[in-house]
C-alpha positions, 0 to 999 in steps of 0.5 A: 523526514527522508524521501524514497522512491518505491515501486509497486512491489514495495507497496504491495508488500505493505498492503499484503502484510497489513502491518503497522510497521509499514504505516509508521514508515510511510507516515514518518517519511515521504515515499514517491511512486509512479502514478500507474501504481494506483492503477496496478493496485486497482487491477490486482485488488481481487488478488490483494483481497485474497492474499490479505484475507481482509474485507474490501473496506478494510483493504481500502482503508489500509491502502488509503492510510499508506497514501495519506 
């Protein structure tokens, strides 16, 4: 298992795409990001919902899967 440092842009790309590829990559490796990334995700939640066209609960579950 490898470790990577990622910024908000990488996480946003994973959330917006909604692809299993990101879930597989995130579950197979360790990704580190600054604490404020969670604040940014919350701050831009309405934009993420608009871009993904997901239901709020589906977006929440996908985001939690990325961080678990």
